[in-house]
C-alpha positions as CSV (number, residue, x, y, z in Angstrom):
1,M,159.2,-93.8,89.5
2,S,157.4,-94.0,86.3
3,I,156.0,-91.4,84.0
4,N,152.5,-92.6,82.6
5,V,150.9,-92.3,79.7
6,E,148.8,-88.9,80.7
7,Q,151.5,-87.3,82.0
8,F,154.0,-87.7,78.9
9,A,151.0,-86.4,76.7
10,A,150.7,-83.4,78.6
11,A,154.4,-82.8,78.7
12,N,154.1,-83.1,74.6
13,K,151.1,-80.6,74.5
14,A,152.9,-78.2,76.5
15,T,156.1,-78.3,74.6
16,V,153.7,-78.1,71.3
17,D,151.8,-74.9,72.7
18,S,155.1,-73.3,74.2
19,L,156.5,-73.9,70.3
20,L,153.3,-72.5,68.7
21,A,153.7,-69.0,71.0
22,V,157.0,-68.5,70.3
23,A,156.2,-69.0,66.6
24,N,153.2,-66.6,66.9
25,T,155.1,-64.2,68.5
26,A,157.9,-63.9,66.0
27,L,155.3,-64.1,63.4
28,A,153.8,-61.0,64.9
29,S,156.9,-59.2,65.2
30,A,157.6,-60.1,61.5
31,E,154.2,-58.6,60.7
32,R,154.8,-55.5,62.5
33,V,158.3,-54.9,60.8
34,A,156.5,-55.7,57.6
35,A,154.0,-53.2,57.7
36,L,156.6,-50.2,59.3
37,N,158.5,-51.2,56.6
38,L,155.7,-51.0,53.6
39,S,154.4,-47.6,55.2
40,T,158.1,-46.4,55.7
41,A,158.6,-46.8,51.6
42,R,155.1,-45.5,50.7
43,S,156.1,-42.6,52.8
44,A,159.5,-42.0,51.3
45,L,158.2,-42.3,47.7
46,E,155.5,-39.6,48.4
47,D,158.4,-37.7,49.8
48,V,160.6,-38.3,46.8
49,A,158.0,-37.4,44.6
50,S,156.9,-34.2,46.4
51,N,160.6,-33.2,46.7
52,T,161.5,-33.6,43.0
53,R,158.3,-31.3,42.4
54,H,159.8,-28.4,44.8
55,V,163.2,-28.6,43.3
56,M,161.9,-28.7,39.6
57,E,159.7,-25.8,40.2
58,A,162.5,-23.9,41.4
59,K,163.0,-20.9,39.3
60,T,167.0,-20.4,40.3
61,P,169.8,-22.5,40.7
62,Q,169.9,-21.1,44.6
63,A,165.8,-21.9,44.9
64,A,166.7,-25.7,44.1
65,L,169.4,-25.8,46.2
66,E,167.5,-24.1,49.2
67,A,164.8,-26.9,48.3
68,Q,167.0,-29.8,48.7
69,K,168.6,-28.3,51.9
70,A,164.8,-28.2,53.4
71,M,164.6,-32.1,52.6
72,A,167.6,-33.1,54.6
73,Q,165.9,-32.5,58.3
74,P,162.4,-34.1,57.7
75,V,164.5,-37.2,56.2
76,M,166.7,-37.6,59.0
77,E,163.8,-37.2,61.4
78,K,161.7,-39.6,59.6
79,A,164.9,-42.4,59.8
80,A,165.3,-41.3,63.4
81,A,161.3,-42.6,63.9
82,Y,162.2,-45.4,61.7
83,S,165.1,-46.5,64.1
84,R,162.9,-46.1,67.0
85,S,159.9,-48.1,66.0
86,I,162.3,-51.1,65.0
87,Y,163.8,-50.8,68.7
88,E,160.4,-50.6,70.4
89,I,159.2,-53.9,68.0
90,S,162.5,-55.8,68.8
91,T,162.2,-54.8,72.2
92,Q,158.2,-55.9,73.0
93,T,159.2,-59.0,71.1
94,Q,162.3,-59.5,73.4
95,Q,160.1,-59.0,76.6
96,E,157.6,-61.2,75.2
97,L,159.7,-64.1,74.8
98,A,161.5,-63.5,77.9
99,K,158.0,-64.0,79.9
100,M,157.6,-67.0,78.0
101,A,161.0,-68.2,79.0
102,E,159.9,-67.6,82.4
103,T,156.8,-69.6,82.7
104,Q,158.2,-72.2,80.9
105,F,161.0,-72.4,83.6
106,S,159.1,-72.2,86.3
107,E,156.5,-74.9,84.9
108,F,159.9,-76.9,84.3
109,Q,161.3,-76.3,88.1
110,K,157.7,-77.3,89.5
111,S,157.7,-80.6,87.4
112,V,161.5,-81.8,88.5
113,A,160.8,-80.6,92.4
114,N,157.6,-83.0,91.8
115,M,159.8,-85.8,90.2
116,V,162.4,-85.2,92.9
117,E,159.7,-85.5,96.1
118,L,158.2,-88.5,94.1
119,A,161.6,-90.2,93.9
120,A,162.4,-89.2,97.2
121,K,159.1,-90.9,98.5
122,S,160.2,-94.1,96.8
123,A,163.9,-94.0,97.3
124,P,165.2,-96.9,99.4
125,A,166.4,-96.3,102.7
126,G,169.6,-95.1,103.1
127,S,169.7,-93.1,100.0
128,E,168.3,-89.7,102.1
129,G,171.9,-87.9,101.4
130,A,171.7,-88.9,98.0
131,V,168.2,-87.2,97.6
132,A,169.3,-84.0,99.8
133,A,172.3,-83.4,97.2
134,V,170.0,-83.7,94.3
135,Q,167.7,-81.2,96.0
136,S,170.5,-78.9,96.7
137,A,171.8,-78.9,93.2
138,I,168.4,-78.4,92.0
139,A,168.1,-75.4,94.4
140,A,171.5,-74.2,93.3
141,A,170.5,-74.2,90.0
142,N,167.2,-72.4,90.6
143,S,169.5,-69.5,92.3
144,A,171.8,-69.2,89.5
145,F,168.7,-68.9,86.8
146,G,167.3,-65.9,89.2
147,N,170.5,-64.2,89.4
148,M,170.9,-64.9,85.7
149,N,167.7,-63.6,85.1
150,S,168.2,-60.5,86.9
151,I,171.4,-60.0,85.2
152,A,169.5,-59.8,82.1
153,K,166.8,-57.5,83.5
154,Q,169.3,-54.8,84.7
155,F,171.2,-55.0,81.3
156,A,168.0,-54.9,79.2
157,D,166.8,-52.0,81.7
158,A,169.9,-50.1,81.4
159,A,170.2,-50.5,77.1
160,Q,166.7,-49.4,77.0
161,K,167.6,-46.2,78.9
162,N,170.9,-45.3,76.8
163,M,168.7,-46.4,73.8
164,S,166.1,-43.8,74.9
165,A,168.7,-41.2,76.0
166,A,170.3,-41.9,72.6
167,F,166.8,-40.7,70.7
168,K,166.3,-38.0,73.0
169,Q,169.7,-36.3,72.1
170,G,168.7,-36.9,68.2
171,K,165.7,-35.0,68.7
């Protein structure tokens, strides 16, 4: 069994394409976080200026205190909204990366299966047991990956439900 130059080049191209996809996903996520941070900073600055004006315009200490109290609720709501947005961005990024990983693993599985099949065809007589053992090991690894992937999805779903419930309670 030998790998020809075209197979090697295709494998290298697929690897580079995968790395670029991961990098682009990470950069898109960082871009979204940066935009959210800039928007949040701009909004916070505007709020501070407005709130300061309201406190300064108060005619009595009691009115100033009431103006300050009135500021607390919107600040907490905006902090919760910011946290939700960060969580959504990170969840979406994680889901995109998980899909990429699944696709890559699926392609890897196909490639290994093809190589084992090719090796089985060119294996010397009497090596059927060894080939069967390798095929069995690959099947076990695939099953383990499937189980691990299923557990990870269940965990992510549970975490998503818990975060959603926590955000709903915070409202």
